[in-house]
PDB file of N, CA, C and O in Angstrom:
ATOM      1  N   MET A   1     -14.886  51.524 -24.870  1.00  0.00           N
ATOM      2  CA  MET A   1     -15.744  51.557 -25.624  1.00  0.00           C
ATOM      3  C   MET A   1     -15.577  50.157 -26.759  1.00  0.00           C
ATOM      4  O   MET A   1     -14.503  49.776 -27.224  1.00  0.00           O
ATOM      5  N   THR A   2     -16.723  49.639 -26.995  1.00  0.00           N
ATOM      6  CA  THR A   2     -16.648  48.304 -27.594  1.00  0.00           C
ATOM      7  C   THR A   2     -17.149  48.808 -28.976  1.00  0.00           C
ATOM      8  O   THR A   2     -17.570  49.955 -29.126  1.00  0.00           O
ATOM      9  N   PHE A   3     -17.091  47.996 -29.867  1.00  0.00           N
ATOM     10  CA  PHE A   3     -18.044  48.345 -31.580  1.00  0.00           C
ATOM     11  C   PHE A   3     -18.444  46.784 -31.633  1.00  0.00           C
ATOM     12  O   PHE A   3     -17.843  45.803 -31.195  1.00  0.00           O
ATOM     13  N   GLY A   4     -19.952  46.922 -32.481  1.00  0.00           N
ATOM     14  CA  GLY A   4     -20.780  45.625 -32.447  1.00  0.00           C
ATOM     15  C   GLY A   4     -20.163  44.794 -33.468  1.00  0.00           C
ATOM     16  O   GLY A   4     -20.812  43.748 -33.489  1.00  0.00           O
ATOM     17  N   SER A   5     -19.131  44.744 -34.411  1.00  0.00           N
ATOM     18  CA  SER A   5     -18.298  44.024 -35.281  1.00  0.00           C
ATOM     19  C   SER A   5     -16.894  44.847 -35.622  1.00  0.00           C
ATOM     20  O   SER A   5     -16.750  46.070 -35.626  1.00  0.00           O
ATOM     21  N   ALA A   6     -15.919  43.846 -35.902  1.00  0.00           N
ATOM     22  CA  ALA A   6     -14.468  43.867 -36.529  1.00  0.00           C
ATOM     23  C   ALA A   6     -14.759  45.412 -37.571  1.00  0.00           C
ATOM     24  O   ALA A   6     -14.262  46.529 -37.426  1.00  0.00           O
ATOM     25  N   GLU A   7     -15.896  44.844 -38.767  1.00  0.00           N
ATOM     26  CA  GLU A   7     -15.476  45.656 -39.993  1.00  0.00           C
ATOM     27  C   GLU A   7     -16.116  47.334 -39.372  1.00  0.00           C
ATOM     28  O   GLU A   7     -15.687  48.396 -39.822  1.00  0.00           O
ATOM     29  N   LEU A   8     -16.861  47.267 -38.617  1.00  0.00           N
ATOM     30  CA  LEU A   8     -17.271  48.695 -37.785  1.00  0.00           C
ATOM     31  C   LEU A   8     -16.201  49.410 -37.593  1.00  0.00           C
ATOM     32  O   LEU A   8     -15.777  50.364 -38.244  1.00  0.00           O
ATOM     33  N   ALA A   9     -15.582  48.643 -36.202  1.00  0.00           N
ATOM     34  CA  ALA A   9     -14.180  49.200 -35.421  1.00  0.00           C
ATOM     35  C   ALA A   9     -13.089  49.270 -36.477  1.00  0.00           C
ATOM     36  O   ALA A   9     -12.049  49.832 -36.134  1.00  0.00           O
ATOM     37  N   TRP A  10     -13.151  48.894 -37.432  1.00  0.00           N
ATOM     38  CA  TRP A  10     -11.881  49.098 -38.976  1.00  0.00           C
ATOM     39  C   TRP A  10     -12.252  50.810 -39.210  1.00  0.00           C
ATOM     40  O   TRP A  10     -11.555  51.824 -39.225  1.00  0.00           O
ATOM     41  N   SER A  11     -14.194  50.452 -39.431  1.00  0.00           N
ATOM     42  CA  SER A  11     -14.028  51.608 -40.118  1.00  0.00           C
ATOM     43  C   SER A  11     -14.269  53.066 -39.911  1.00  0.00           C
ATOM     44  O   SER A  11     -14.293  54.043 -40.659  1.00  0.00           O
ATOM     45  N   VAL A  12     -14.491  52.812 -38.249  1.00  0.00           N
ATOM     46  CA  VAL A  12     -14.104  54.003 -37.515  1.00  0.00           C
ATOM     47  C   VAL A  12     -12.589  54.089 -36.939  1.00  0.00           C
ATOM     48  O   VAL A  12     -12.060  55.195 -36.825  1.00  0.00           O
ATOM     49  N   MET A  13     -12.081  53.215 -36.672  1.00  0.00           N
ATOM     50  CA  MET A  13     -10.419  53.176 -35.941  1.00  0.00           C
ATOM     51  C   MET A  13      -9.441  53.365 -37.615  1.00  0.00           C
ATOM     52  O   MET A  13      -8.674  52.420 -37.797  1.00  0.00           O
ATOM     53  N   THR A  14      -9.436  54.094 -38.379  1.00  0.00           N
ATOM     54  CA  THR A  14      -8.357  53.723 -39.753  1.00  0.00           C
ATOM     55  C   THR A  14      -7.603  54.450 -39.126  1.00  0.00           C
ATOM     56  O   THR A  14      -7.894  55.066 -38.101  1.00  0.00           O
ATOM     57  N   SER A  15      -6.105  54.438 -39.938  1.00  0.00           N
ATOM     58  CA  SER A  15      -4.686  54.656 -39.298  1.00  0.00           C
ATOM     59  C   SER A  15      -4.752  55.947 -39.228  1.00  0.00           C
ATOM     60  O   SER A  15      -4.440  56.308 -38.094  1.00  0.00           O
ATOM     61  N   ASP A  16      -4.992  56.742 -39.857  1.00  0.00           N
ATOM     62  CA  ASP A  16      -4.957  57.970 -40.240  1.00  0.00           C
ATOM     63  C   ASP A  16      -6.066  58.860 -38.427  1.00  0.00           C
ATOM     64  O   ASP A  16      -5.878  59.953 -37.892  1.00  0.00           O
ATOM     65  N   ARG A  17      -6.946  57.901 -38.115  1.00  0.00           N
ATOM     66  CA  ARG A  17      -7.628  58.795 -37.025  1.00  0.00           C
ATOM     67  C   ARG A  17      -6.851  58.310 -35.440  1.00  0.00           C
ATOM     68  O   ARG A  17      -6.776  58.928 -34.379  1.00  0.00           O
ATOM     69  N   ARG A  18      -6.339  56.927 -35.846  1.00  0.00           N
ATOM     70  CA  ARG A  18      -5.696  56.423 -34.659  1.00  0.00           C
ATOM     71  C   ARG A  18      -4.404  57.370 -34.551  1.00  0.00           C
ATOM     72  O   ARG A  18      -4.007  57.963 -33.548  1.00  0.00           O
ATOM     73  N   ALA A  19      -3.885  57.363 -35.759  1.00  0.00           N
ATOM     74  CA  ALA A  19      -2.289  58.299 -35.513  1.00  0.00           C
ATOM     75  C   ALA A  19      -3.078  60.230 -34.547  1.00  0.00           C
ATOM     76  O   ALA A  19      -2.400  60.779 -33.679  1.00  0.00           O
ATOM     77  N   LEU A  20      -4.461  60.822 -35.001  1.00  0.00           N
ATOM     78  CA  LEU A  20      -4.678  61.668 -34.358  1.00  0.00           C
ATOM     79  C   LEU A  20      -4.693  61.255 -33.050  1.00  0.00           C
ATOM     80  O   LEU A  20      -3.812  61.633 -32.277  1.00  0.00           O
ATOM     81  N   LEU A  21      -5.873  60.289 -32.588  1.00  0.00           N
ATOM     82  CA  LEU A  21      -5.693  59.770 -31.302  1.00  0.00           C
ATOM     83  C   LEU A  21      -4.332  59.603 -30.297  1.00  0.00           C
ATOM     84  O   LEU A  21      -4.181  59.691 -29.078  1.00  0.00           O
ATOM     85  N   ASP A  22      -3.530  59.354 -31.294  1.00  0.00           N
ATOM     86  CA  ASP A  22      -2.155  58.992 -30.439  1.00  0.00           C
ATOM     87  C   ASP A  22      -1.360  60.938 -30.376  1.00  0.00           C
ATOM     88  O   ASP A  22      -0.337  61.238 -29.760  1.00  0.00           O
ATOM     89  N   ALA A  23      -2.015  61.664 -30.993  1.00  0.00           N
ATOM     90  CA  ALA A  23      -1.557  62.722 -30.611  1.00  0.00           C
ATOM     91  C   ALA A  23      -2.134  63.826 -29.585  1.00  0.00           C
ATOM     92  O   ALA A  23      -1.751  64.895 -29.111  1.00  0.00           O
ATOM     93  N   LEU A  24      -3.614  62.723 -29.477  1.00  0.00           N
ATOM     94  CA  LEU A  24      -4.087  63.684 -28.742  1.00  0.00           C
ATOM     95  C   LEU A  24      -4.217  63.394 -27.243  1.00  0.00           C
ATOM     96  O   LEU A  24      -4.942  63.994 -26.450  1.00  0.00           O
ATOM     97  N   CYS A  25      -3.262  62.213 -26.952  1.00  0.00           N
ATOM     98  CA  CYS A  25      -3.159  61.761 -25.669  1.00  0.00           C
ATOM     99  C   CYS A  25      -3.090  62.410 -25.027  1.00  0.00           C
ATOM    100  O   CYS A  25      -2.729  63.487 -25.502  1.00  0.00           O
ATOM    101  N   GLY A  26      -3.277  62.413 -23.854  1.00  0.00           N
ATOM    102  CA  GLY A  26      -2.921  63.457 -22.752  1.00  0.00           C
ATOM    103  C   GLY A  26      -2.815  64.855 -23.314  1.00  0.00           C
ATOM    104  O   GLY A  26      -2.163  65.601 -22.584  1.00  0.00           O
ATOM    105  N   ALA A  27      -3.301  65.430 -24.460  1.00  0.00           N
ATOM    106  CA  ALA A  27      -2.695  66.973 -24.703  1.00  0.00           C
ATOM    107  C   ALA A  27      -3.952  67.679 -23.825  1.00  0.00           C
ATOM    108  O   ALA A  27      -3.814  68.819 -23.381  1.00  0.00           O
ATOM    109  N   GLY A  28      -4.920  67.075 -23.659  1.00  0.00           N
ATOM    110  CA  GLY A  28      -6.246  68.232 -22.686  1.00  0.00           C
ATOM    111  C   GLY A  28      -7.045  68.771 -24.306  1.00  0.00           C
ATOM    112  O   GLY A  28      -6.803  68.551 -25.493  1.00  0.00           O
ATOM    113  N   PRO A  29      -7.967  69.476 -23.635  1.00  0.00           N
ATOM    114  CA  PRO A  29      -8.617  70.316 -24.656  1.00  0.00           C
ATOM    115  C   PRO A  29      -8.015  70.749 -26.184  1.00  0.00           C
ATOM    116  O   PRO A  29      -7.024  71.417 -25.889  1.00  0.00           O
ATOM    117  N   VAL A  30      -8.075  70.723 -27.177  1.00  0.00           N
ATOM    118  CA  VAL A  30      -7.643  71.526 -28.206  1.00  0.00           C
ATOM    119  C   VAL A  30      -8.710  71.842 -29.206  1.00  0.00           C
ATOM    120  O   VAL A  30      -9.785  71.246 -29.280  1.00  0.00           O
ATOM    121  N   CYS A  31      -8.297  72.889 -30.016  1.00  0.00           N
ATOM    122  CA  CYS A  31      -9.117  73.054 -31.146  1.00  0.00           C
ATOM    123  C   CYS A  31      -8.733  72.130 -32.814  1.00  0.00           C
ATOM    124  O   CYS A  31      -7.781  71.458 -33.213  1.00  0.00           O
ATOM    125  N   VAL A  32      -9.943  72.530 -33.354  1.00  0.00           N
ATOM    126  CA  VAL A  32      -9.602  71.141 -34.824  1.00  0.00           C
ATOM    127  C   VAL A  32      -8.161  71.962 -35.200  1.00  0.00           C
ATOM    128  O   VAL A  32      -7.157  71.250 -35.219  1.00  0.00           O
ATOM    129  N   HIS A  33      -7.959  73.604 -35.541  1.00  0.00           N
ATOM    130  CA  HIS A  33      -6.595  73.832 -35.871  1.00  0.00           C
ATOM    131  C   HIS A  33      -5.413  73.209 -34.693  1.00  0.00           C
ATOM    132  O   HIS A  33      -4.439  72.640 -35.187  1.00  0.00           O
ATOM    133  N   ASP A  34      -5.460  73.273 -33.683  1.00  0.00           N
ATOM    134  CA  ASP A  34      -3.865  72.995 -33.088  1.00  0.00           C
ATOM    135  C   ASP A  34      -4.013  71.161 -33.402  1.00  0.00           C
ATOM    136  O   ASP A  34      -2.948  70.562 -33.249  1.00  0.00           O
ATOM    137  N   ALA A  35      -5.128  70.366 -33.779  1.00  0.00           N
ATOM    138  CA  ALA A  35      -5.108  68.751 -34.047  1.00  0.00           C
ATOM    139  C   ALA A  35      -4.923  68.997 -35.216  1.00  0.00           C
ATOM    140  O   ALA A  35      -3.906  68.360 -35.489  1.00  0.00           O
ATOM    141  N   ALA A  36      -5.165  69.381 -35.870  1.00  0.00           N
ATOM    142  CA  ALA A  36      -4.544  69.510 -37.607  1.00  0.00           C
ATOM    143  C   ALA A  36      -3.038  69.503 -37.631  1.00  0.00           C
ATOM    144  O   ALA A  36      -2.278  68.895 -38.385  1.00  0.00           O
ATOM    145  N   ARG A  37      -2.775  70.338 -36.605  1.00  0.00           N
ATOM    146  CA  ARG A  37      -1.030  70.687 -36.452  1.00  0.00           C
ATOM    147  C   ARG A  37      -0.238  70.044 -36.388  1.00  0.00           C
ATOM    148  O   ARG A  37       0.741  69.801 -37.093  1.00  0.00           O
ATOM    149  N   ARG A  38      -0.840  69.490 -34.956  1.00  0.00           N
ATOM    150  CA  ARG A  38      -0.191  67.927 -34.385  1.00  0.00           C
ATOM    151  C   ARG A  38      -0.011  67.023 -35.338  1.00  0.00           C
ATOM    152  O   ARG A  38       0.959  66.267 -35.275  1.00  0.00           O
ATOM    153  N   VAL A  39      -0.957  66.953 -36.421  1.00  0.00           N
ATOM    154  CA  VAL A  39      -0.560  65.578 -37.089  1.00  0.00           C
ATOM    155  C   VAL A  39      -0.277  65.627 -38.970  1.00  0.00           C
ATOM    156  O   VAL A  39      -0.338  64.797 -39.877  1.00  0.00           O
ATOM    157  N   ASP A  40       0.047  67.095 -38.860  1.00  0.00           N
ATOM    158  CA  ASP A  40       0.345  67.880 -40.028  1.00  0.00           C
ATOM    159  C   ASP A  40      -0.248  67.272 -41.145  1.00  0.00           C
ATOM    160  O   ASP A  40       0.435  66.699 -41.993  1.00  0.00           O
ATOM    161  N   ARG A  41      -1.776  67.375 -41.223  1.00  0.00           N
ATOM    162  CA  ARG A  41      -2.580  67.283 -41.584  1.00  0.00           C
ATOM    163  C   ARG A  41      -3.467  68.485 -42.420  1.00  0.00           C
ATOM    164  O   ARG A  41      -3.063  69.607 -42.116  1.00  0.00           O
ATOM    165  N   ASP A  42      -4.347  68.488 -43.194  1.00  0.00           N
ATOM    166  CA  ASP A  42      -4.916  68.894 -43.638  1.00  0.00           C
ATOM    167  C   ASP A  42      -6.410  69.687 -42.423  1.00  0.00           C
ATOM    168  O   ASP A  42      -6.963  68.896 -41.659  1.00  0.00           O
ATOM    169  N   LEU A  43      -6.755  70.830 -42.421  1.00  0.00           N
ATOM    170  CA  LEU A  43      -7.929  71.133 -41.574  1.00  0.00           C
ATOM    171  C   LEU A  43      -9.329  70.552 -41.759  1.00  0.00           C
ATOM    172  O   LEU A  43     -10.185  70.335 -40.902  1.00  0.00           O
ATOM    173  N   GLN A  44      -9.373  70.301 -43.417  1.00  0.00           N
ATOM    174  CA  GLN A  44     -11.124  69.858 -43.502  1.00  0.00           C
ATOM    175  C   GLN A  44     -10.965  68.285 -43.302  1.00  0.00           C
ATOM    176  O   GLN A  44     -11.873  67.603 -42.827  1.00  0.00           O
ATOM    177  N   THR A  45     -10.074  67.908 -43.594  1.00  0.00           N
ATOM    178  CA  THR A  45      -9.243  66.223 -43.279  1.00  0.00           C
ATOM    179  C   THR A  45      -9.871  66.042 -42.044  1.00  0.00           C
ATOM    180  O   THR A  45     -11.023  65.648 -41.867  1.00  0.00           O
ATOM    181  N   VAL A  46      -9.072  66.343 -41.229  1.00  0.00           N
ATOM    182  CA  VAL A  46      -8.763  66.293 -39.601  1.00  0.00           C
ATOM    183  C   VAL A  46     -10.786  66.486 -39.316  1.00  0.00           C
ATOM    184  O   VAL A  46     -11.405  65.514 -38.883  1.00  0.00           O
ATOM    185  N   GLY A  47     -11.349  67.499 -39.560  1.00  0.00           N
ATOM    186  CA  GLY A  47     -12.420  68.064 -38.962  1.00  0.00           C
ATOM    187  C   GLY A  47     -13.332  66.961 -39.979  1.00  0.00           C
ATOM    188  O   GLY A  47     -14.490  67.309 -40.211  1.00  0.00           O
ATOM    189  N   GLY A  48     -12.974  65.993 -40.428  1.00  0.00           N
ATOM    190  CA  GLY A  48     -14.213  65.169 -40.890  1.00  0.00           C
ATOM    191  C   GLY A  48     -13.649  64.149 -40.108  1.00  0.00           C
ATOM    192  O   GLY A  48     -14.460  63.472 -39.476  1.00  0.00           O
ATOM    193  N   ASP A  49     -12.397  63.857 -39.987  1.00  0.00           N
ATOM    194  CA  ASP A  49     -12.207  62.829 -38.474  1.00  0.00           C
ATOM    195  C   ASP A  49     -12.491  62.904 -37.667  1.00  0.00           C
ATOM    196  O   ASP A  49     -12.968  61.834 -37.289  1.00  0.00           O
ATOM    197  N   ILE A  50     -12.553  64.031 -36.588  1.00  0.00           N
ATOM    198  CA  ILE A  50     -13.195  64.540 -35.744  1.00  0.00           C
ATOM    199  C   ILE A  50     -14.439  64.037 -35.873  1.00  0.00           C
ATOM    200  O   ILE A  50     -14.904  63.053 -35.298  1.00  0.00           O
ATOM    201  N   ASP A  51     -14.969  64.766 -36.668  1.00  0.00           N
ATOM    202  CA  ASP A  51     -16.211  64.583 -36.792  1.00  0.00           C
ATOM    203  C   ASP A  51     -16.970  62.953 -36.427  1.00  0.00           C
ATOM    204  O   ASP A  51     -17.853  62.836 -35.577  1.00  0.00           O
ATOM    205  N   ALA A  52     -16.466  61.863 -37.191  1.00  0.00           N
ATOM    206  CA  ALA A  52     -16.600  60.511 -37.054  1.00  0.00           C
ATOM    207  C   ALA A  52     -16.388  60.029 -35.828  1.00  0.00           C
ATOM    208  O   ALA A  52     -17.152  59.163 -35.402  1.00  0.00           O
ATOM    209  N   LEU A  53     -15.183  60.558 -34.942  1.00  0.00           N
ATOM    210  CA  LEU A  53     -15.012  60.444 -34.006  1.00  0.00           C
ATOM    211  C   LEU A  53     -15.333  60.496 -32.534  1.00  0.00           C
ATOM    212  O   LEU A  53     -15.157  59.879 -31.483  1.00  0.00           O
ATOM    213  N   LEU A  54     -16.103  61.958 -33.220  1.00  0.00           N
ATOM    214  CA  LEU A  54     -17.584  62.361 -32.349  1.00  0.00           C
ATOM    215  C   LEU A  54     -18.801  61.383 -32.191  1.00  0.00           C
ATOM    216  O   LEU A  54     -19.410  60.953 -31.211  1.00  0.00           O
ATOM    217  N   ASN A  55     -18.888  61.242 -33.256  1.00  0.00           N
ATOM    218  CA  ASN A  55     -20.283  60.744 -33.707  1.00  0.00           C
ATOM    219  C   ASN A  55     -19.981  59.267 -32.817  1.00  0.00           C
ATOM    220  O   ASN A  55     -20.871  58.990 -32.013  1.00  0.00           O
ATOM    221  N   ALA A  56     -18.779  58.277 -32.892  1.00  0.00           N
ATOM    222  CA  ALA A  56     -18.533  57.311 -32.682  1.00  0.00           C
ATOM    223  C   ALA A  56     -18.383  57.232 -31.687  1.00  0.00           C
ATOM    224  O   ALA A  56     -18.378  56.066 -31.293  1.00  0.00           O
ATOM    225  N   GLY A  57     -18.157  58.352 -30.574  1.00  0.00           N
ATOM    226  CA  GLY A  57     -18.158  58.655 -28.993  1.00  0.00           C
ATOM    227  C   GLY A  57     -16.569  58.274 -28.369  1.00  0.00           C
ATOM    228  O   GLY A  57     -16.331  58.084 -27.176  1.00  0.00           O
ATOM    229  N   VAL A  58     -15.814  58.229 -29.207  1.00  0.00           N
ATOM    230  CA  VAL A  58     -14.223  58.461 -29.129  1.00  0.00           C
ATOM    231  C   VAL A  58     -13.625  59.362 -28.299  1.00  0.00           C
ATOM    232  O   VAL A  58     -13.130  59.193 -27.184  1.00  0.00           O
ATOM    233  N   LEU A  59     -13.771  60.744 -29.250  1.00  0.00           N
ATOM    234  CA  LEU A  59     -13.710  61.948 -28.654  1.00  0.00           C
ATOM    235  C   LEU A  59     -14.983  62.846 -28.052  1.00  0.00           C
ATOM    236  O   LEU A  59     -16.140  62.724 -28.453  1.00  0.00           O
ATOM    237  N   GLY A  60     -14.676  63.493 -27.325  1.00  0.00           N
ATOM    238  CA  GLY A  60     -15.436  64.602 -26.822  1.00  0.00           C
ATOM    239  C   GLY A  60     -15.443  65.876 -26.868  1.00  0.00           C
ATOM    240  O   GLY A  60     -14.660  66.287 -27.725  1.00  0.00           O
ATOM    241  N   ARG A  61     -16.080  66.820 -26.226  1.00  0.00           N
ATOM    242  CA  ARG A  61     -16.141  68.653 -26.663  1.00  0.00           C
ATOM    243  C   ARG A  61     -16.565  68.845 -25.160  1.00  0.00           C
ATOM    244  O   ARG A  61     -17.447  68.287 -24.506  1.00  0.00           O
ATOM    245  N   THR A  62     -15.475  70.002 -24.760  1.00  0.00           N
ATOM    246  CA  THR A  62     -16.014  70.784 -23.626  1.00  0.00           C
ATOM    247  C   THR A  62     -17.318  71.615 -23.788  1.00  0.00           C
ATOM    248  O   THR A  62     -18.103  71.757 -24.726  1.00  0.00           O
ATOM    249  N   ASP A  63     -17.248  72.158 -22.402  1.00  0.00           N
ATOM    250  CA  ASP A  63     -18.136  73.388 -22.805  1.00  0.00           C
ATOM    251  C   ASP A  63     -18.337  74.551 -23.906  1.00  0.00           C
ATOM    252  O   ASP A  63     -19.250  75.108 -24.517  1.00  0.00           O
ATOM    253  N   ASP A  64     -16.551  74.589 -23.758  1.00  0.00           N
ATOM    254  CA  ASP A  64     -16.397  75.542 -25.254  1.00  0.00           C
ATOM    255  C   ASP A  64     -15.983  75.204 -26.460  1.00  0.00           C
ATOM    256  O   ASP A  64     -15.407  75.993 -27.209  1.00  0.00           O
ATOM    257  N   GLY A  65     -16.297  73.766 -26.799  1.00  0.00           N
ATOM    258  CA  GLY A  65     -16.582  73.606 -27.697  1.00  0.00           C
ATOM    259  C   GLY A  65     -14.532  72.994 -28.699  1.00  0.00           C
ATOM    260  O   GLY A  65     -14.015  72.973 -29.816  1.00  0.00           O
ATOM    261  N   ALA A  66     -14.169  72.612 -27.104  1.00  0.00           N
ATOM    262  CA  ALA A  66     -12.530  72.409 -27.882  1.00  0.00           C
ATOM    263  C   ALA A  66     -13.066  70.915 -27.837  1.00  0.00           C
ATOM    264  O   ALA A  66     -14.115  70.493 -27.351  1.00  0.00           O
ATOM    265  N   ILE A  67     -12.018  70.218 -28.501  1.00  0.00           N
ATOM    266  CA  ILE A  67     -11.876  68.730 -28.565  1.00  0.00           C
ATOM    267  C   ILE A  67     -11.231  67.837 -27.488  1.00  0.00           C
ATOM    268  O   ILE A  67     -10.035  67.966 -27.225  1.00  0.00           O
ATOM    269  N   ILE A  68     -11.933  67.021 -26.924  1.00  0.00           N
ATOM    270  CA  ILE A  68     -11.136  66.326 -25.388  1.00  0.00           C
ATOM    271  C   ILE A  68     -11.090  65.190 -25.668  1.00  0.00           C
ATOM    272  O   ILE A  68     -12.185  64.630 -25.618  1.00  0.00           O
ATOM    273  N   PHE A  69      -9.900  64.325 -26.075  1.00  0.00           N
ATOM    274  CA  PHE A  69      -9.179  62.667 -25.828  1.00  0.00           C
ATOM    275  C   PHE A  69      -8.951  62.536 -24.443  1.00  0.00           C
ATOM    276  O   PHE A  69      -7.771  62.420 -24.112  1.00  0.00           O
ATOM    277  N   PRO A  70      -9.937  62.527 -23.423  1.00  0.00           N
ATOM    278  CA  PRO A  70      -8.859  62.418 -22.055  1.00  0.00           C
ATOM    279  C   PRO A  70      -8.599  61.215 -21.665  1.00  0.00           C
ATOM    280  O   PRO A  70      -9.225  60.806 -20.688  1.00  0.00           O
ATOM    281  N   TYR A  71      -7.694  60.400 -22.261  1.00  0.00           N
ATOM    282  CA  TYR A  71      -7.003  59.233 -21.738  1.00  0.00           C
ATOM    283  C   TYR A  71      -5.528  59.304 -22.531  1.00  0.00           C
ATOM    284  O   TYR A  71      -5.462  59.604 -23.723  1.00  0.00           O
ATOM    285  N   ASP A  72      -4.271  58.965 -21.657  1.00  0.00           N
ATOM    286  CA  ASP A  72      -3.064  58.692 -21.682  1.00  0.00           C
ATOM    287  C   ASP A  72      -3.070  57.856 -22.788  1.00  0.00           C
ATOM    288  O   ASP A  72      -1.998  58.296 -23.202  1.00  0.00           O
ATOM    289  N   ALA A  73      -3.339  57.099 -23.543  1.00  0.00           N
ATOM    290  CA  ALA A  73      -3.072  55.544 -24.040  1.00  0.00           C
ATOM    291  C   ALA A  73      -3.901  54.911 -24.935  1.00  0.00           C
ATOM    292  O   ALA A  73      -4.925  54.738 -24.274  1.00  0.00           O
ATOM    293  N   VAL A  74      -4.082  54.479 -25.986  1.00  0.00           N
ATOM    294  CA  VAL A  74      -4.900  54.051 -26.727  1.00  0.00           C
ATOM    295  C   VAL A  74      -4.533  52.325 -26.767  1.00  0.00           C
ATOM    296  O   VAL A  74      -3.381  51.899 -26.672  1.00  0.00           O
ATOM    297  N   LYS A  75      -5.288  51.782 -26.866  1.00  0.00           N
ATOM    298  CA  LYS A  75      -5.027  50.368 -26.721  1.00  0.00           C
ATOM    299  C   LYS A  75      -6.100  49.527 -27.109  1.00  0.00           C
ATOM    300  O   LYS A  75      -7.051  49.448 -26.331  1.00  0.00           O
ATOM    301  N   ILE A  76      -6.137  48.574 -28.682  1.00  0.00           N
ATOM    302  CA  ILE A  76      -7.371  48.154 -29.611  1.00  0.00           C
ATOM    303  C   ILE A  76      -6.896  46.568 -29.012  1.00  0.00           C
ATOM    304  O   ILE A  76      -5.834  45.963 -29.160  1.00  0.00           O
ATOM    305  N   ALA A  77      -7.700  46.327 -28.545  1.00  0.00           N
ATOM    306  CA  ALA A  77      -8.246  44.349 -28.026  1.00  0.00           C
ATOM    307  C   ALA A  77      -8.766  44.235 -29.114  1.00  0.00           C
ATOM    308  O   ALA A  77      -9.174  45.150 -29.828  1.00  0.00           O
ATOM    309  N   PHE A  78      -8.799  42.651 -29.406  1.00  0.00           N
ATOM    310  CA  PHE A  78      -9.785  41.981 -30.174  1.00  0.00           C
ATOM    311  C   PHE A  78     -10.624  40.853 -28.920  1.00  0.00           C
ATOM    312  O   PHE A  78     -11.547  40.118 -29.272  1.00  0.00           O
TER     313      PHE A  78
END
């Protein structure tokens, strides 16, 4: 995935969101509650991060509404 600018990339890929993606790597589909539990953060805050990552196309949803990050690793390159 690419972003139009470094500023846009960093506004989407905050440190908390990168930690969330790390926690979701290889996990398969999870619900928002499980995602929040994996990073030991507030459900509402993690829900906002998930929404931002969904809007950016970084995360996806399964047919039953679970969150999916179908990759085994996160690599950020410039």
